[in-house]
MIFI-658739 format. One record per residue (C-alpha): residue in three letters; x, y negated, z negated. Coordinates in steps of 0.25 Angstrom, whole numbers, padded with zeros to 4 digits, always signed. Layout:
! residues N
ALAXYZ...
This chain:
! residues 233
GLN+0620-0553-0326VAL+0619-0565-0335THR+0614-0577-0327PHE+0615-0592-0332LEU+0604-0601-0327ASN+0600-0615-0327PRO+0587-0615-0335LEU+0581-0627-0328SER+0583-0623-0314GLY+0586-0608-0314THR+0599-0610-0307VAL+0608-0598-0309LEU+0621-0604-0315ALA+0629-0591-0316ARG+0628-0576-0317SER+0637-0567-0324ARG+0643-0555-0316HIS+0649-0542-0321GLN+0649-0546-0336HIS+0637-0537-0340THR+0636-0523-0333ALA+0621-0520-0338GLN+0608-0528-0341VAL+0609-0540-0349THR+0600-0539-0361THR+0602-0551-0369LEU+0607-0566-0368ALA+0609-0576-0379TRP+0613-0591-0379SER+0623-0596-0390PRO+0616-0606-0399GLN+0628-0615-0398GLN+0637-0622-0388PRO+0645-0620-0380SER+0634-0611-0374ARG+0636-0596-0373VAL+0627-0585-0370VAL+0628-0570-0374SER+0623-0559-0365GLY+0622-0544-0369ALA+0619-0532-0360LEU+0617-0517-0359ASP+0632-0516-0355GLN+0634-0518-0370ARG+0641-0531-0368ALA+0638-0545-0373ILE+0644-0557-0366VAL+0645-0571-0371TRP+0644-0581-0359ASP+0649-0596-0358ALA+0637-0603-0353ALA+0645-0614-0347THR+0654-0605-0339TYR+0645-0593-0338GLN+0657-0584-0341PRO+0658-0573-0351GLN+0665-0577-0364THR+0664-0565-0373ILE+0661-0550-0369PHE+0656-0542-0381THR+0658-0527-0379ARG+0656-0521-0393HIS+0642-0515-0391THR+0641-0501-0387THR+0626-0501-0383PRO+0618-0511-0374ILE+0617-0525-0380GLU+0602-0529-0382SER+0603-0543-0388ALA+0612-0554-0392SER+0611-0567-0401TRP+0620-0578-0405ALA+0622-0583-0420SER+0619-0597-0423ASP+0634-0600-0424GLY+0635-0598-0408GLN+0647-0589-0410THR+0641-0575-0414ILE+0633-0566-0406ALA+0625-0553-0410THR+0622-0542-0401SER+0613-0530-0403SER+0613-0517-0395HIS+0605-0505-0390GLY+0612-0497-0401GLY+0608-0506-0412VAL+0622-0512-0415VAL+0622-0527-0417ARG+0635-0534-0415VAL+0639-0548-0420TRP+0651-0555-0413ASN+0658-0568-0409ALA+0654-0574-0396SER+0668-0579-0393SER+0677-0568-0397GLY+0667-0556-0396GLN+0672-0551-0410GLU+0661-0545-0419ILE+0660-0553-0432HIS+0656-0541-0440GLY+0652-0527-0439LEU+0640-0523-0430PHE+0626-0521-0436LEU+0618-0508-0434ASP+0605-0505-0441ALA+0599-0495-0431GLN+0604-0489-0418ILE+0593-0494-0410PRO+0592-0505-0399MET+0593-0519-0406ARG+0586-0527-0395ALA+0586-0541-0401LEU+0594-0549-0411ALA+0595-0564-0415PHE+0604-0572-0424ALA+0596-0582-0432THR+0597-0596-0426SER+0605-0600-0439GLY+0612-0592-0449SER+0617-0577-0447GLN+0604-0569-0447LEU+0604-0559-0435ALA+0591-0552-0432VAL+0591-0539-0423GLY+0579-0532-0418GLY+0579-0517-0415ASP+0571-0506-0408ASP+0566-0501-0421GLY+0558-0514-0423ILE+0566-0519-0434VAL+0573-0533-0435ARG+0586-0533-0442LEU+0592-0545-0449TRP+0607-0546-0452ASN+0617-0557-0455GLY+0623-0557-0442LEU+0635-0565-0445VAL+0640-0559-0458CYS+0642-0544-0462GLN+0641-0541-0477GLN+0644-0526-0475PRO+0654-0523-0464GLY+0656-0508-0462GLN+0658-0497-0451GLY+0648-0490-0443GLN+0648-0481-0431PHE+0650-0493-0421GLY+0662-0499-0429GLY+0661-0511-0439GLN+0647-0512-0444CYS+0640-0522-0453LEU+0632-0514-0463ASP+0623-0526-0468MET+0609-0521-0469PRO+0599-0529-0460GLN+0586-0535-0465ARG+0575-0528-0457LEU+0563-0534-0452HIS+0551-0524-0449ALA+0540-0529-0440HIS+0541-0523-0426THR+0538-0508-0422LYS+0545-0508-0409PRO+0559-0514-0404VAL+0562-0528-0407ARG+0565-0536-0394ALA+0566-0551-0398LEU+0571-0559-0411ALA+0572-0574-0413TRP+0575-0583-0425SER+0568-0596-0427PRO+0576-0608-0425ASP+0578-0610-0440ALA+0582-0595-0442ARG+0571-0593-0452PHE+0561-0585-0444LEU+0564-0573-0434ALA+0554-0568-0423THR+0555-0554-0418ALA+0548-0547-0407GLY+0548-0533-0400ASP+0541-0522-0393ASP+0530-0521-0403ASP+0523-0534-0397ILE+0526-0541-0410VAL+0533-0554-0414ALA+0537-0555-0428LEU+0541-0568-0436TRP+0550-0566-0448TYR+0556-0575-0459PRO+0567-0565-0463ALA+0572-0573-0474GLN+0559-0571-0482SER+0553-0558-0477GLN+0555-0546-0470THR+0540-0546-0465PRO+0536-0554-0453LEU+0529-0568-0455LEU+0520-0564-0443THR+0520-0555-0431ILE+0514-0559-0417GLN+0508-0548-0409HIS+0510-0549-0394GLN+0505-0540-0382ALA+0518-0535-0378PRO+0532-0533-0382VAL+0539-0546-0386LEU+0553-0547-0379ALA+0557-0561-0382LEU+0554-0572-0392THR+0560-0586-0395TRP+0558-0598-0405SER+0556-0612-0401PRO+0567-0622-0406THR+0558-0627-0417GLY+0554-0613-0422LYS+0539-0616-0421GLN+0537-0607-0409LEU+0540-0593-0405ALA+0540-0588-0390THR+0538-0573-0387ALA+0538-0565-0375SER+0529-0553-0374GLY+0526-0546-0361ASN+0525-0558-0351ILE+0520-0568-0361VAL+0527-0578-0368THR+0520-0584-0381ILE+0524-0596-0389TRP+0520-0595-0403GLY+0518-0607-0413LEU+0524-0604-0427GLN+0519-0612-0439
């Protein structure tokens, strides 16, 4: 199920029924109005919901393995979804049409992805510990692969993690990228200047979620049963 809640009172506003047939693995809000949310699930489907009517607008069914993560581009119209088989697809939220061929750099689960808060950079985290960066909106080298139309652009690869990457988040100014995963590490990157992390922060358990403050001066991480807020200089 996808459940819509009033965040102040906890009142249930609506529940989806019979749209997803397996566990929902990802939810992401559109950065622009009118407000929409995309859900992805183990049933290989991604659904765009109208957050005013709680009704499905678009159902995307091009994935052939379970969906692991979803993210909106800053244009509020484009969605990227990553899958257990390693395929990353970029598509229009209203039409459900792919805007270019799929990305595929390794046939392993890609459990996290995030469009930059502005521009077109798309970061994708894999079970091999590598974070891959593509221009998510434009394909320079279209081609064909075993799963159909494929974008053959080579990603920039960031190496810091030794276990699966579970969470990715861009800073509000889109300059810095935070990554985290099962190796208990959070890494902070400035991808435009270096493929080496600016710093790494050791935790005591796998880091499964992280997010930036609106000012970009703080980073919150969730590890085990502890949430930590880090001040960034």
